[in-house]
N, C-alpha and C positions, 0 to 999 in steps of 0.2 A: 573443459573444467574438470578437475579431478574430484573423485568421490570423497566426501568428508569421512574422517575416521569414525565419527559417531554413528555413521550409517554402516560403514564397512565392517566394523568389529562384531556387531550383533549378527550380521549376515554370515560372517565366517564361522562364528560359534554355532549358529543354526545348521550350517553345512556340516560341521564336524559332528554335531549331535545326530543329525540325520544319517550320516555315514556309519556311526557307531550302532545306531538302532537297526539299520539295514543289515550290517554284518552280523550282529548278534542274532537277528531273526534267521539269517541264512545258516548260521552255526547251529541253531536250534533245530531247524527243519532238515538239514542235509547231513549232519554229522552224527556219529554214534557216540560221541563224547561231548561233555559240557564242562567248561572250567569251573572249578569249585569256588573261586573268588568272585564269580558273577552271581552265585546263589546263596541265599540265606539258608538256615537250617530250621526245620520244624520236626518235632518229635511226636510220634504216635505210639499208642500201646500195642496195636495190632494192625497190620497192613490190611487185613480183611475188613476192618471197620472203616476203611477209607472210602466212604460212599460219596456220591455226587454232592449230597447236602453237607457232608463234613469238609469236602474240598472247597465248597462255596464259603463255609465258615472260616477256613484258613485264609482264603483270598480276600474276604470282606468286599467283594465286588459283585453286586447282585445282577448286573447287566451283562457281564462277560462270562464265557464258559471256560472253566479251567481245563488245562490239558495235563494229563498224567502220562509220562513216558519213562521207560527204562533206558538209560544211557550208560554204557560201560559198567554194567553190574550195579548201578545205583538208580534209585527211583527219584525222579524230579517232577515237581508240580509247577506249571507255568500259569500265572494269573494274568489274563488279559493282554494289554498293550505292552510290547517289548520296551524295556528301558524305563518303564514308569511303574507298573504294579509289581513286577518282580518275578523271580524264579526261586523256588525253595527246594532244597534237598530233603527228602523224607527219610528220617532215621527212626529206628525202633527204640523206644525208651526202655532203658535197663537200669535197675537200681543196684 
């Protein structure tokens, strides 16, 4: 008996999403570069003021610990679960 499409399609979509999340996590952990189209932008006045409390405010996730990393001369902030909460590129605000 073949598998009905109503069951097969969500399973395939979940498999594709899982593969994306796993590859994005490997890219974050192992590479010294990160694609700009995967990250949003957050502006700060001074990098020195980017304390753990300020990072938690940017992420809006009280239970997960944000990660701050420099990749290819840019500063990135990762908030929690890959593919869900997001990654932000930190830029200095200039008027």
